C-alpha positions in Angstrom: 0.0 0.0 0.0 1.4 3.4 -1.0 1.6 6.3 1.4 -0.9 9.0 1.0 -0.7 12.3 2.9 -3.7 14.6 3.5 -3.7 18.2 4.6 -6.4 19.0 7.2 -9.8 19.6 5.6 -13.2 18.4 4.5 -13.0 14.9 2.9 -16.6 13.8 2.6 -17.9 12.3 -0.6 -18.3 14.7 -3.5 -15.6 17.1 -2.2 -13.1 18.4 -4.7 -9.6 17.3 -3.8 -6.3 18.4 -5.4 -2.7 17.4 -5.5 0.2 19.4 -6.9 1.6 17.9 -10.1 4.2 19.1 -12.7 3.1 19.9 -16.2 4.6 21.7 -19.2 3.5 25.0 -17.7 4.9 24.3 -14.3 3.3 23.0 -11.1 -0.6 23.0 -11.1 -3.2 21.6 -8.9 -4.7 18.4 -10.3 -8.3 18.2 -9.2 -10.7 15.3 -8.7 -13.9 14.4 -6.9 -13.8 12.2 -3.8 -16.0 9.2 -4.5 -18.1 7.0 -2.2 -16.2 3.7 -2.7 -13.2 2.5 -0.9 -10.3 1.2 -3.0 -8.1 -1.7 -2.1 -5.7 0.9 -0.5 -8.6 1.6 2.0 -8.9 5.2 0.9 -11.9 6.6 -1.1 -11.5 6.4 -4.8 -11.1 9.6 -6.9 -12.9 10.5 -10.1 -10.7 12.8 -12.2 -10.0 13.9 -15.7 -6.3 13.1 -16.3 -4.1 13.3 -19.3 -1.8 10.8 -17.5 -4.5 8.1 -17.4 -5.2 7.6 -21.1 -6.4 11.2 -21.7 -9.8 10.6 -20.1 -12.0 10.8 -17.1 -11.2 7.9 -14.8 -12.0 6.6 -11.3 -8.8 5.5 -9.6 -7.6 4.6 -6.1 -6.3 7.4 -4.0 -2.8 5.9 -4.2 -3.0 6.0 -8.0 -4.4 9.6 -7.9 -1.3 10.6 -5.8 1.2 8.7 -8.0 2.4 11.8 -9.9 1.9 14.2 -7.0 4.5 16.4 -5.5 2.8 16.9 -2.2 -0.1 16.0 0.0 -3.8 15.8 -1.0 -5.8 18.9 -0.1 -9.5 19.5 0.1 -10.8 22.2 -2.2 -14.2 22.1 -0.5 -17.7 21.6 -1.8 -18.6 24.5 -4.1 -22.1 23.7 -5.4 -25.5 23.1 -4.1 -26.1 19.6 -5.7 -26.3 16.7 -3.2 -23.2 14.4 -3.2 -25.2 11.6 -5.0 -25.9 14.0 -7.9 -22.3 15.2 -8.1 -21.0 11.6 -8.2 -23.6 10.6 -10.7 -22.6 13.4 -13.0 -18.9 12.6 -12.5 -19.4 8.9 -13.3 -21.5 9.7 -16.3 -18.3 11.3 -17.8 -16.1 8.3 -17.3 -13.9 7.8 -20.4 -14.7 11.3 -21.7 -11.5 12.5 -23.4 -9.2 15.0 -21.7 -8.6 18.3 -23.5 -6.9 21.4 -22.4 -10.3 23.1 -22.7 -12.0 20.3 -20.7 -9.4 19.5 -18.1 -9.6 18.4 -14.5 -10.6 22.0 -13.4 -13.5 22.1 -15.9 -14.5 18.6 -15.0 -14.9 19.2 -11.2 -16.8 22.4 -11.9 -19.1 20.7 -14.3 -19.7 17.8 -11.8 -20.7 20.3 -9.2 -22.8 22.4 -11.7 -20.8 25.5 -11.0 -18.8 27.7 -13.4 -15.4 26.2 -14.1 -12.3 28.3 -13.7 -9.0 27.0 -15.0 -5.8 28.6 -13.8 -4.1 25.8 -15.8 -5.7 26.9 -19.1 -4.8 30.6 -18.3 -1.2 29.6 -17.6 -1.0 27.7 -20.9 -2.6 30.5 -22.9 -0.3 33.1 -21.3 2.7 31.0 -22.0 1.6 30.5 -25.6 1.0 34.2 -26.0 4.5 35.0 -24.6 6.2 32.5 -26.8 4.2 33.8 -29.8 5.1 37.4 -29.0 8.7 36.5 -28.5 8.7 34.7 -31.8 7.1 37.7 -33.5 9.7 40.0 -32.0 12.6 37.8 -33.1 11.0 37.6 -36.6 10.6 41.4 -36.7 14.2 41.8 -35.6 15.4 39.4 -38.3 13.5 41.3 -40.9 15.0 44.6 -39.8 18.5 43.1 -39.9 17.8 41.5 -43.3 16.6 44.8 -44.7 19.5 46.8 -43.3 22.0 44.3 -44.9 20.2 44.2 -48.2 20.3 48.0 -48.6 24.1 48.2 -48.5 
């Protein structure tokens, strides 16, 4: 059995949990929904939308959920008004739904709770892409200026 560490907090069924993981944009909080079943590791299972698990929504053991984590599991609370049974029904209805940047773990947990999704992960990616694009455009413009100066001699 793997070791799983939890920060103090609310860990009832339907609660959003998160664990820090490393991605191409840096460290982000990978979020999931705490389910109502106990896994073989004796912890509740977690329903989450994970690129690392076949690019889809999966229900895994807590130990598997923590496998790529950099720190302890934390509770993100219970943001919506739906009862836990409805949150879990919605979450399980999405099992095997493909992971996409525009439908990532943050969107998934918001959708399961029927609340607007926010995605710092998506914002980080878009910001990074914009910076890379702007830097590329700047290098291209600098190259054009150098080329034009040389060609006028």
